[in-house]
C-alpha positions as CSV (number, residue, x, y, z in Angstrom):
1,M,83.6,101.9,101.6
2,D,83.2,102.7,97.9
3,S,84.2,106.0,96.6
4,I,85.9,107.3,93.5
5,S,85.0,110.0,91.0
6,D,87.5,109.3,88.3
7,E,85.6,108.0,85.3
8,S,88.3,108.5,82.7
9,I,89.3,104.8,82.3
10,G,86.0,103.1,82.7
11,V,85.9,103.1,86.5
12,R,82.1,103.4,86.4
13,E,82.1,99.8,85.2
14,H,83.0,98.7,88.7
15,R,80.8,101.1,90.6
16,F,83.7,102.6,92.6
17,N,82.0,106.0,92.4
18,E,78.9,105.0,94.5
19,Y,79.9,107.1,97.4
20,G,80.7,110.8,97.5
21,V,84.0,110.8,99.4
22,E,86.7,112.4,97.4
23,G,89.1,109.8,96.0
24,R,91.7,109.0,93.4
25,L,92.2,105.8,91.4
26,L,95.7,104.2,91.8
27,A,95.2,101.0,89.9
28,S,92.3,99.0,88.4
29,S,91.5,95.7,86.8
30,V,89.7,97.5,84.0
31,G,91.4,96.5,80.7
32,L,93.3,93.5,82.1
33,G,90.8,91.0,80.8
34,W,89.8,89.6,84.2
35,S,86.5,87.8,84.5
36,G,86.8,86.3,87.9
37,L,86.6,89.5,89.9
38,S,86.8,93.3,89.5
39,A,89.1,95.4,91.7
40,A,90.4,98.9,92.1
41,L,93.0,100.4,94.4
42,C,92.0,103.8,95.6
43,A,93.3,106.6,97.8
44,H,90.3,108.1,99.8
45,G,89.9,111.5,101.3
46,S,88.3,112.1,104.7
47,G,84.6,112.8,105.0
48,V,81.1,111.5,105.9
49,V,79.1,109.5,103.4
50,E,75.6,108.0,103.3
51,Y,74.7,105.4,100.7
52,Q,71.7,103.3,99.9
53,G,71.5,100.7,97.2
54,A,71.5,97.1,96.2
55,E,74.4,95.1,94.8
56,S,74.5,91.7,93.2
57,E,78.2,91.1,94.1
58,T,80.1,90.6,97.4
59,E,82.4,93.6,98.2
60,I,85.6,93.1,100.2
61,C,87.6,96.2,101.2
62,V,91.1,95.8,102.4
63,A,93.5,98.5,103.7
64,I,96.8,98.0,101.8
65,S,98.9,100.6,103.4
66,P,99.1,101.4,107.1
67,S,97.0,104.4,108.3
68,N,96.1,106.1,111.5
69,S,92.6,106.9,110.2
70,L,89.6,106.0,112.2
71,V,86.9,104.5,110.0
72,T,83.4,104.4,111.4
73,R,80.8,102.3,109.6
74,L,77.1,102.0,110.4
75,T,75.4,99.1,108.5
76,D,72.2,97.2,109.3
77,G,72.2,98.8,112.8
78,V,75.8,97.7,113.6
79,V,78.3,100.4,114.4
80,D,81.9,99.5,113.7
81,R,84.9,101.7,114.5
82,A,88.4,100.6,113.4
83,I,91.8,102.0,112.7
84,A,92.5,101.3,109.0
85,D,95.8,99.6,109.5
86,R,97.4,97.4,106.8
87,G,95.3,94.2,106.4
88,T,92.1,95.5,108.0
89,I,89.1,94.1,106.2
90,W,85.5,95.1,105.7
91,L,82.9,92.7,104.2
92,S,79.7,93.7,102.5
93,P,77.4,90.8,101.2
94,P,75.2,91.3,98.2
95,G,71.7,92.7,98.5
96,P,70.2,96.0,99.8
97,K,72.4,98.1,101.9
98,E,72.2,101.3,103.9
99,V,75.6,102.6,104.9
100,L,76.8,105.6,106.9
101,L,80.6,105.9,106.6
102,D,82.9,108.3,108.4
103,I,86.5,108.5,107.3
104,A,88.4,110.6,109.9
105,A,91.7,111.0,107.9
106,P,92.8,110.2,104.3
107,L,93.3,106.5,103.4
108,P,96.4,106.2,101.1
109,E,95.6,102.8,99.7
110,M,92.3,100.9,99.9
111,L,91.5,97.9,97.7
112,H,87.9,97.3,96.6
113,V,87.2,93.8,95.4
114,Y,83.8,92.8,93.8
115,L,83.2,89.0,93.7
116,P,80.4,87.6,91.5
117,A,77.9,85.2,93.0
118,R,79.0,82.3,90.7
119,H,82.1,81.8,92.7
120,F,79.9,80.6,95.6
121,S,78.3,77.8,93.5
122,A,78.7,74.1,93.9
123,E,80.5,74.0,90.5
124,S,83.1,76.5,91.8
125,L,83.5,75.2,95.4
126,G,82.8,71.5,94.9
127,I,80.3,71.4,97.8
128,D,76.6,72.2,98.0
129,V,76.4,75.5,99.9
130,G,73.0,76.3,98.5
131,Y,71.8,79.1,96.3
132,S,71.8,81.6,99.2
133,A,75.5,81.2,99.9
134,P,76.5,84.8,99.1
135,E,73.6,86.2,101.0
136,S,74.6,84.1,104.1
137,L,77.8,86.1,104.4
138,R,77.6,88.2,107.5
139,Y,77.8,91.9,107.8
140,Q,80.2,92.2,110.6
141,R,82.7,94.5,112.3
142,S,86.0,95.0,110.6
143,F,88.3,92.0,111.0
144,R,91.7,90.6,110.1
145,D,92.2,87.4,108.1
146,L,95.7,86.6,106.9
147,L,94.6,84.6,103.9
148,V,92.1,87.3,102.7
149,A,94.8,89.9,103.2
150,E,97.4,87.9,101.2
151,I,94.8,87.5,98.4
152,A,94.3,91.2,98.4
153,F,98.0,91.9,98.2
154,A,98.4,89.5,95.3
155,I,95.5,91.3,93.5
156,V,97.3,94.7,93.9
157,S,100.6,93.3,92.7
158,E,99.0,91.8,89.6
159,M,97.2,95.1,88.8
160,R,100.4,97.0,89.1
161,T,102.6,94.6,87.2
162,Q,100.8,92.2,84.9
163,T,102.2,88.7,84.6
164,A,101.9,86.1,81.8
165,G,99.0,84.4,83.5
166,G,97.3,87.3,85.1
167,R,93.7,86.4,84.2
168,L,94.2,82.8,85.5
169,L,95.7,84.2,88.7
170,A,92.7,86.6,89.2
171,E,90.3,83.7,88.7
172,T,92.2,81.4,91.1
173,L,92.3,84.2,93.8
174,A,88.5,84.7,93.3
175,V,87.8,81.1,93.9
176,S,90.1,81.0,96.9
177,L,88.5,84.2,98.3
178,A,85.0,82.8,98.0
179,A,86.0,79.6,99.7
180,R,87.6,81.5,102.5
181,L,84.6,83.7,103.0
182,V,82.2,80.7,103.1
183,H,84.6,78.8,105.4
184,S,85.0,81.6,108.0
185,H,82.5,84.4,107.5
186,S,79.2,82.8,106.6
187,G,76.3,81.0,108.2
188,H,77.3,77.8,106.4
189,S,79.7,75.2,107.9
190,P,81.4,73.4,105.0
191,D,84.8,73.5,106.8
192,K,85.3,69.7,106.7
193,D,84.4,69.4,103.0
194,L,86.7,72.2,102.0
195,E,89.5,70.9,104.1
196,Q,89.2,67.5,102.7
197,L,89.2,68.8,99.1
198,S,92.2,70.9,99.7
199,H,94.4,67.9,100.5
200,Q,93.4,65.8,97.5
201,G,95.9,65.5,94.6
202,L,95.4,65.2,90.9
203,D,95.8,61.8,89.4
204,R,98.2,61.2,86.4
205,R,95.4,60.8,83.8
206,R,93.7,64.1,84.7
207,L,97.0,65.9,85.1
208,T,98.1,64.8,81.6
209,R,94.8,65.9,80.1
210,V,95.2,69.4,81.7
211,R,98.8,69.8,80.7
212,E,98.0,68.9,77.1
213,Y,95.1,71.4,77.1
214,I,97.4,74.1,78.4
215,D,100.1,73.4,75.8
216,A,97.4,73.6,73.0
217,N,96.0,76.9,74.3
218,L,98.9,79.0,75.3
219,E,97.8,81.5,72.6
220,G,94.4,83.0,73.1
221,G,92.1,83.4,76.1
222,N,90.8,79.8,76.8
223,L,93.1,79.2,79.8
224,T,90.6,79.9,82.6
225,I,90.2,78.2,85.9
226,A,86.7,77.2,84.9
227,R,87.9,75.6,81.7
228,L,90.9,73.8,83.2
229,A,88.7,72.5,86.1
230,K,86.2,71.2,83.5
231,V,89.0,69.5,81.6
232,A,90.0,67.8,84.9
233,S,86.3,67.1,85.8
234,L,86.8,68.8,89.2
235,S,85.3,71.9,90.9
236,Q,87.4,75.0,90.5
237,F,88.4,75.2,94.1
238,H,89.4,71.5,94.1
239,F,91.3,71.8,90.8
240,A,93.3,74.8,92.0
241,R,94.4,73.1,95.2
242,A,94.9,69.6,93.5
243,F,97.0,71.0,90.7
244,K,99.4,72.7,93.0
245,A,99.6,69.6,95.1
246,A,100.5,67.5,92.0
247,V,102.8,69.9,90.2
248,G,104.3,72.0,93.0
249,K,103.1,75.2,91.3
250,S,99.8,77.0,91.1
251,P,98.0,77.0,87.7
252,H,98.9,80.6,87.3
253,Q,102.6,80.0,87.9
254,Y,102.6,77.0,85.6
255,V,100.9,78.8,82.8
256,S,103.0,81.9,83.2
257,G,106.2,79.8,82.9
258,H,105.0,78.0,79.8
259,R,103.7,81.2,78.2
260,L,107.2,82.8,78.6
261,E,108.8,79.7,77.1
262,H,106.3,79.9,74.2
263,A,107.1,83.6,73.8
264,K,110.8,82.7,73.3
265,V,109.8,80.4,70.5
266,L,107.7,83.1,68.8
267,L,110.5,85.6,69.3
268,R,113.1,83.3,67.7
269,R,110.9,82.9,64.6
270,A,111.1,86.6,64.0
271,D,107.9,86.6,61.8
272,Q,105.7,88.4,64.3
273,S,105.9,91.9,65.9
274,L,106.3,92.2,69.6
275,L,102.7,93.6,69.7
276,D,101.3,90.7,67.8
277,I,103.1,88.3,70.2
278,A,101.8,90.2,73.2
279,V,98.2,90.0,71.9
280,A,98.6,86.3,71.0
281,L,99.7,85.5,74.6
282,N,96.7,87.4,76.0
283,F,98.6,90.4,77.5
284,S,96.7,93.6,77.7
285,S,99.5,95.6,76.1
286,Q,103.0,95.3,74.7
287,A,104.4,97.2,77.7
288,N,102.9,94.6,80.1
289,F,104.3,91.8,78.0
290,T,107.7,93.5,78.1
291,R,107.6,93.8,81.9
292,A,106.6,90.2,82.4
293,F,109.2,88.9,80.0
294,R,112.0,90.9,81.6
295,K,110.9,89.8,85.0
296,G,111.0,86.2,84.0
297,T,114.1,86.2,81.8
298,G,116.2,89.2,82.8
299,M,115.9,90.6,79.2
300,T,113.3,92.5,77.2
301,P,111.6,90.7,74.3
302,G,113.6,92.9,71.9
303,Q,116.9,92.1,73.6
304,Y,116.1,88.4,73.5
305,R,115.3,88.5,69.8
306,R,118.5,90.4,69.0
307,S,120.6,88.1,71.1
308,F,119.2,85.1,69.3
309,A,119.7,86.7,65.9
310,R,123.4,87.1,66.6
311,H,124.0,83.4,67.1
């Protein structure tokens, strides 16, 4: 279900122009500094498309807005017909693919997510799923999965309005998405292992180590799920679940809150420009920093700095 012709902002990096159906880019992960996954929100026109190729990443397409469009997909001899209603999902494992796609009516919002193979590793999931885990994902008919849909909606929200821990959120969502796909849509059966890991907490010693690392690295780009999991000596999937169980917040929420508090400290010092602070806190632009700060505090960074200066 790939299709987009707009190359003006580096869309070709994510291969969203593979197919020939006319489309328009609405939002993209390009330029946001994400490393866990790549994504684009597209509006697609109607048409019939044939595509042959081979991909190294898993593609997940999710209808974000409701539509009455009938989408017909022929892949590996399987014909699937579905109305692209909100939350409808199509899964394409990595490897060679031959696709015939017929979109009967325009699709207003379709999210394309590309997931690297490394998220299916034992290091990421904490269980031995084998080197062929991504390839074990099944081409299947369109389906609905509430967790996958919620992950997709969160990706769209972050692309549209960047938060203080957007990169960390994207990586956490990527790990959760890979775990869900292996759990429910593959030939492997690691359900019991994943379920057991999801309910384990984070002991005080490891939690202290992680918190100290976060406090020391609020500026810069070292706060990744992979790095935090390594500090805790846990798999990425285990760490994300265990951290939330121990703290009551996801790693993304925790880091976002602490970054905004650190932003207040930098603003009160008044020796750095707003742009320098935005860059230091790993925002892709000053505008995104301003939006995240206002959402978290009710004031823009400039308003906060001026209000502090008056005291």
